[in-house]
C-alpha positions in Angstrom: -4.8 22.8 112.3 -2.3 23.1 109.3 -1.1 19.9 109.3 -4.7 18.7 109.2 -5.5 21.1 106.4 -1.8 19.3 104.8 -0.4 23.1 104.4 2.6 22.5 105.9 3.0 18.6 104.4 5.4 18.8 101.8 4.7 14.8 100.5 0.9 15.5 100.1 1.4 18.9 98.4 0.9 16.9 95.2 -1.7 14.8 93.6 -1.5 12.7 90.5 2.2 14.2 89.4 1.1 17.5 89.8 2.3 19.7 92.3 0.1 21.7 94.7 1.3 25.4 92.7 0.4 23.3 89.8 -3.2 22.5 91.0 -3.8 25.9 91.8 -2.7 27.3 88.8 -4.9 25.1 86.9 -7.5 25.9 88.6 -7.0 29.6 88.4 -7.0 29.3 84.4 -10.4 26.5 84.4 -12.2 29.3 86.5 -11.1 32.3 84.2 -10.9 29.8 81.2 -8.5 32.0 79.4 -5.8 33.8 81.7 -2.5 35.8 81.4 -0.1 35.4 83.0 -0.3 38.8 84.6 -3.7 37.5 86.3 -2.1 34.2 87.6 0.9 36.0 88.9 -1.6 38.3 90.7 -4.2 35.6 91.8 -1.6 33.2 93.2 0.9 35.8 94.5 3.6 34.9 92.9 6.7 36.8 90.7 6.5 36.7 86.9 9.6 34.5 86.6 7.8 32.2 88.9 4.6 31.6 86.5 6.8 31.4 84.1 8.4 28.3 85.0 4.7 26.9 86.3 3.4 27.2 83.4 6.2 26.1 81.4 5.7 23.0 83.0 1.8 22.7 82.6 2.7 23.1 79.0 5.1 20.4 79.0 3.1 18.4 81.1 0.0 18.8 78.6 -2.3 20.7 80.7 -2.2 24.1 79.3 -1.5 25.6 75.9 -0.2 29.1 75.5 -1.2 31.1 72.7 -0.6 34.8 71.0 -3.5 37.5 72.5 -5.4 37.6 69.3 -6.0 41.5 70.0 -2.7 42.3 71.4 0.2 40.4 69.6 2.8 41.1 72.1 0.4 39.6 74.8 0.2 35.7 75.8 -2.6 34.2 76.8 -3.0 30.5 78.6 -6.1 28.2 78.6 -6.6 24.0 79.6 -6.2 21.4 77.1 -8.6 18.5 77.1 -6.5 17.2 80.0 -5.9 20.3 81.6 -9.6 20.7 81.5 -11.0 17.0 82.7 -8.4 17.9 85.6 -9.7 21.4 86.7 -13.5 19.6 86.4 -12.1 16.6 88.9 -10.6 19.1 91.1 -13.4 21.4 91.6 -15.8 18.2 91.6 -13.7 17.1 94.7 -13.0 19.6 96.5 -16.7 20.7 96.6 -17.5 17.3 97.8 -14.7 17.7 100.8 -16.0 20.8 101.6 -19.8 20.0 101.9 -19.1 16.7 103.7 -16.9 19.0 106.2 -19.8 21.6 106.7 -22.3 18.6 107.1 -20.0 17.1 109.6 -20.5 20.6 111.8 -23.3 20.5 113.9 -26.6 22.5 112.4 -26.5 25.2 115.1 -22.5 26.0 114.7 -22.8 26.1 110.8 -23.5 29.4 110.4 -20.8 30.8 113.0 -18.6 28.4 110.9 -18.9 29.9 107.8 -19.4 33.8 109.0 -15.3 33.0 110.6 -14.3 31.1 107.4 -15.7 34.2 105.7 -13.6 36.5 108.1 -10.4 34.5 107.6 -10.7 35.1 103.9 -11.1 38.4 104.3 -8.0 38.9 106.5 -5.8 37.0 103.7 -7.0 38.7 100.5 -6.0 41.8 102.5 -2.5 40.4 102.9 -1.7 43.0 105.7 0.0 40.1 107.8 3.1 38.3 106.6 4.2 36.6 109.8 3.2 36.1 113.1 4.4 34.8 116.5 2.1 31.7 117.3 2.8 31.3 120.6 2.2 35.0 121.7 -1.2 34.5 119.2 -2.1 31.4 121.2 -1.4 33.0 124.3 -4.0 36.0 123.2 -1.2 38.5 123.2 -1.2 41.1 119.8 1.8 43.0 120.7 5.2 42.6 119.3 6.9 41.6 116.1 7.1 38.8 113.5 8.2 35.3 115.0 10.9 35.0 112.1 
């Protein structure tokens, strides 16, 4: 399943010269319109130094502009350039179309169950309680035990 979603396929983890991490950053900045590095670190679950390197590369590529906050000069804000905005809008439209077509392929009488289950998965991921698991044990239905790593 993970391979089908390209989560483990590093070759497919980039598009249009932008890595998956860069794409996520562009999308989160685009959704927020103006973001801070701290917001990105929290949202993307990355440390500050990784966010700095990530935003440095996005600034270099012309997707993001870094500015001093007008209210607090010690604070930095991030916003999308015209190029970044086009990429963000294209990505959002593309992903919306992809997920809509995916949901449309699920039989109508199963869609509510699928969406409910997906909501539960999202909630579990947002809680961030599980950092690792034993896939074999999970597939066999056993929940006791520790980490596979």
